[in-house]
N, C-alpha and C positions, 0 to 999 in steps of 0.2 A: 402857543399852537398847537401843544399836546390837548388842552383844555377845549378848544374848539374842535378838535379832531372827537372830541369824546361827547362833546353837543352835538355834533353831527351824528354821529351815530347812534345815540339816546332818541334822537329826532327819529332818523329812520327807524328804528325799532318799535317806537311808539307807533310811529304810520303805518306801518306791517302790524303790529299788535290790531291796531284798529281796524283795519282792511281783512283780518283774518276774521274777526268777529263780526262785521259787515256781512262777508262771502257767506260765512257759515250760517248768520240768521236767515239770508236770501234761502240757503240750500236747504235748512228745514222748513222753510214756507213754501218753498215749493215741491216739496216732496208731501209733505203734510196735503195741501192741495189735491195732489195727485193721489194722494190715496182715499183722499173724500170722494174725488171724481170715479177711481174707480168701486169705490164700494157703492154709490148710488147709481151707479149705470142702469142694472137690472132695472131699479125701479122706476128711473127717467124712461127707458124703454118700454116699460108697462103702461106709464100715463102716456106715453104718444100713442101706443098702439091702440089706448081706450078713446085716445081722441079719433082717431080712423077709424073706429069702428072694428078693428081685427082684434079681439084679444086671443091671445098667446096662451098655450095652457102652461 
């Protein structure tokens, strides 16, 4: 009985570690994409302004 409890707790612990790894990876990916979008915002705005013909100083 105690062996199966250990197996169950080990399985739960391993799955929680894998979930945490996947969650942190997704979180880092979202943060990196958000930083890229925020940093490239002015460049995209200038490109759109050039296409419309109104260049902002």
